[in-house]
N, C-alpha and C positions, 0 to 999 in steps of 0.2 A: 504493500500500500504506500502511495506517495505520502510524504510527510505533511501533516495537517498544519496549516497556517491560519492565524486569525484573519489575515488578509493575504491572499496569494498573488502578489503583484508580478512576480517573475513568470508564472505560468500564463497569466493574462497577457503579459508583454510578448511572450513567445508566440501566442496565437495571432498577434497582429504585428509581428516584428517587421515584416517587409514594409508595411505602411508607415509605421513609426520611424524606421530608419530613413526612409525616403524623405519624410517630412523634416526630420532634423537636418539631413544633408542639404536639402533645398535651402534651409535658413543659413547654414554655414556657407554654402556657395554664394548666396546673395549678400552675406555680411550685413544684413539689415536686422541687427539683433534687438533693437528697441523700437517698438511701434512700427515694425515692418509689415509687409503684405500679409504675413501669417497671422498677425494680431487682428488686422482688419478683416481677414477672411473668417477667422473664428468668431469675431464679434457679430458679423452678419449671419453666420450659421446658427449661433446661439439665439439671436433675435428671432430668426425664422422658427427654430425649434420651440421656443417658449411662447411665441406669438406676442412678443412685446416690442414696443417701438424702439426702445433704446437699451443697449447693453454697454456698460462702461467697465472694461477690464481693469483690474487693479492687482496689487501685489499679493494679497491674501484675504481670507474671509474676515479677519479682525479689522483690517483696514476698510473693507467694504462697509461694515457696520459703522465705523467711525466717520467715514466720508458721508454716509447717508445722514447721520445726525448733524454733521457740520453743514451740509447743504440745506437742512431744514431751519438753520439759524436759531437753534435752541440755545438758551442762555443759562449760565450757571444758576443752579437752584431749581431749574425746571425739572419736573418729575417725569420719569419714564417707567412705565409698568412693564415688567417681564416676569418670567418664572424663576423659581428658586431651584428647579430641577433641570439644569442644563450645564453645558461647558462654560467655563469662567469667562470666555471672550464676550459673551452676550452682555454681562454686567460690567466687564472690565472697561469697555469703551465709554459706557455711561459715566462711570466714576472718573475716568481719565479726562473727560471734557467738563468735569465739575458739575455735571448734572446729578440729579438725585435718583438712584435706582430704587424703585418701589417693587418689592418682590411679592409674588403671590403663589398660591398652591396650584396643584395640577389635578387633572382628572385621573382617578385611580386605574382606569382601563386603558386609555390611550397614552397616558403620561404627558399629554399636552395641556396647555394653560387652561385653567378653570374659568368659565365665563362669569359665573356669579362672583368669583373672587376679583375679577377685573372691575366689575361694577362697584363693589365695595371699596376698592382702592382708589377710585377717582376722587380727586380734590380740585380746587380752583387752580392749583399749580401744575396739574397733569397736562402734558403736551403731546405725549406719544405712547403707543403700545408696541411692544416688540414680542409678538408671538413666535415661538420656536417650533418649527415642524420637526419634532424629535423622532429620531430613530428611523425616519423614512416615510411618515405620513403627515398630512397637513393638519394643522389646528383648525378649529371651527371658524373659518374665515368669514363666512356670510354673516354670522352673528357678531363677530368682532368688528366687521366694517359697519354694521348697524349701530353698535355702541360708539364707534369712532365718529360717525356722522351726528349722532345724538349729542355728543359732548365736544364736537369740533376738534378732534384729535387726529394726529398723523398715525399711520400704521406702517411699521418697517418689518417686513417678514425676514426672520432669520431662517433662511432656506439652505443652510450649510449641510443638512443631512437628508434632504428630501428632493433634490433636483430630479426632475422627470416624473414626479408624482402629479396626478391629476386631482384637482378639487372639483366635486360635483355639486352644483347649486340646486336649490329646491326645484327649479324649473327644468332640471335635467341637463342644462348647459354645463360646459366644462372649461376650466382654465388650468394652466400649469401652476403649481405651487410657486410662489415668488412673483407672480404676475397678477396679484389680486389687491394687495395693499398699495400705498402710495409709492413705496420703494421695496424692492426685494434684494437680498444679499446672499451670496454663496461663497463657499471655499472650494478650491481645487487641490487641497492637500492630498498627497498621494493615495491615502486610504479611503478617500471619499468615493461615492458611486461614480462621479466624473472627476477623476483625479489626474493631475499632471505628475511630472517626475521632479518636483521641487515644490515651491510655494506658488500660489496663485489664487485669484479671487475675481469676483465680478459683482456689479450692482446693476439692477434692472429698474426701469420705470417707463410708464406711458406718458409722463408729464414732460413736455418739451423744455420748460424752464428749469425744472429740477435736473434734467439730464444735462443741460448746458452748464448749470452750476457745478454739478459733480465732475464734469470733465475738466473744469477749471481747478477744482479743489485737488484732484489727483495729480495735477501737473504744477505744483508749487504756487497755485493761485494765479497763474499766468493766463491772461486773455491774448495778449500779444507777447511774443518772445522777449524776455527780459523786462517786461512791464507787469508788475505784480499788483493786481487790484484787490486781491483777497488773501487772507491767511490760508495757505494750502499745505499739502504734504507731497512727498515724492512716493507715489504708489503706482507702479506699472507692472503689467504682465509682460514678461519678455517673450521674444518671438519663438524661441525654441519650445517653451512651455505651451504657447498658443498652437504651435504646429502639432504637438502631441495631443492637445485637447481637441483639436479639429478632427483628428482621426478617431479618437475615442467617443466623441459626440455621435458619430455615425453608428456606433454600436450600443448607445446608452439604453435604448428600449430593449434590446436583446439582453443586455446585462441585467436589467430590472426583472425580466422574465426568468432568468436563471436564478436570481436571488429569491424570487417568489416560489420557484420550484423547490429550492432548498428549505424555505420556510414552511412550505406545505408538508415536507417530509418530517420536519421537527414537530409541527402541529399534530400530525397523525400519531407520532410516537408518544407525545406527552399529553394529549388531550385527556381530560377527566382524571389525571393523576391527582390524588389528594394533596400532594406536597408541592405541586407546581401550578402556576397560572400562565397559560400561553398568551402571547401578545394579542391584545384586542385589535380588530381591524375595523376602523371607523368607516361607517357606511357611506360617508360623503367624501372619502379620499381613497385613491388607490395607494397601496403600500409598496415602497421600493426597497424596504429592508436594508437600510444602512447598517443597522444592528438587529440581531435577533435576541431579544431580552426577555427573560423569564423572571417571574416573581416566585420566590420560595416561601414555604410555610413550614415552620418547625424543622428547619434544616440547618445543620452546621455548615454555613456557606464557605467558611475558610477550609474546612475539612474536605468539602466537595471539590473545591478548586484544586486543592493539593492532590486529591485522588485523580482528577482529570489530568493534572500535570504528570503524574506517575504513568499515565496511559498515553503520554505525548499528545495531549489534547489541550490547546491553549483555551483560556477563558478569562474574561475581563469583567470588572465592575464599573459600569457607567451609571451613576457617579457615586463615590463612597461618602462624600460630604456635601450637604446642601449649600447653596451659595450663602444663605443667611448664617451659616455656622462656620464659614471659612474665616480663618484668622484675619485676612486682609480686608474682609467685608463685615466684620462684627459691627453691629449697630444697636444702640439702645432701644430702637423701635421694635426689634425682634428678639425673641428668646426661644430656646428649645421648646417644642410643643406647639408653636404658632402655625406650623405648616405640617399637619399630621400625615397627609398623604405623601408628600415629598420625603419626609423623614423616614416613614415606613419603607418607601421604595429604596432609599439609600442604604437601608439596613438589610434588604432582602433580595434585591435584583442581582442577576448575573447574566452575562451575554456569551453566547457560543459563537464559534467561527461562522462568519457570513461573508461570502464573496462569490464571484462568478465561476470559480473553478472547482467548487466542491463536487465530488462524484458520489455515487451511491455507496461505494465501499467505505469512504470516509464518513459519510453521514450515518451509516449503520454502526460503525465503530463508536462514533460520538454518542448517539442516542442510547445504544446498549450500555455504554459505560456510565452515563448519567443514571439510567434506570437501575443498573446494578448497585450503584452507591445508595440510591434512595430506597431500594427494596431490601437492603440488608440490615 
């Protein structure tokens, strides 16, 4: 059996090696390493795929979130609502810009932001909501946009884990996740569903003025070269990474299908087990399974992971500490127990290998090993 990886990037590369190698060589031959034709081609391809008017490539997903907030002209002290059950970058940029992160709990089934918690958290200082499309499926965007309209708030979608996911509206129409709020953001970190071979990110919007502003912000605040009208940053997607992404984008739907097949295998093996809860699949979103995350009940999680490691099966905990309990983000507004769902998930979840190259032999070994531990 092939060695099991949490994410098997090498096998994926081998399957598209000729396309990737040609794309990289074309960039080297052109010597257009920054903002070259490969970046422009990828930008257009991603706009077409997402059905969005504007894609602004940038250096990474964290920058994407920061640039989005800078373009909205948010001021120090403005409040931004987001979830406590997410990767640190979501709150990091809020704090970095001297905005006030307002953390809320999540839905126990989908792990995405809780709608009632959003409503309770809104104050006169609230300016934006950042829903995180966690682990591969969209948050309840139709309802979030209704809340935003009601309170005149911006919505920035953190789509770093769900690119390619479809959100299904009440009328049956669909949009890609990241193309529903005022701005969408994503990361192209190598392990993402659409990942490059280094760092990369992008911002999306259908608003012409916001797009114009974000293009200025990512380029040192320049409208005309060497004339800096705004405070900006240096955040660019290089041409080699763009060439890789342009190849992988053509395979993204195929990759999502392979991930769902692996998730179906896991679901079948673990369904109705008294010590496990399989991931909920939200009826208004397709799931692209950036992670396959189980909730345990009365299980020694550390011992389980050690057992799987002994069987050469990697497993991860996303995320072991809620944002409101992270040392860097301790805040007298919050205390242990304030977000019971998030805190319970941090104590009980674990994630199994999930990628495009999993085969039946590997999946069988993984599931049998988990069940062996739970049933002894």
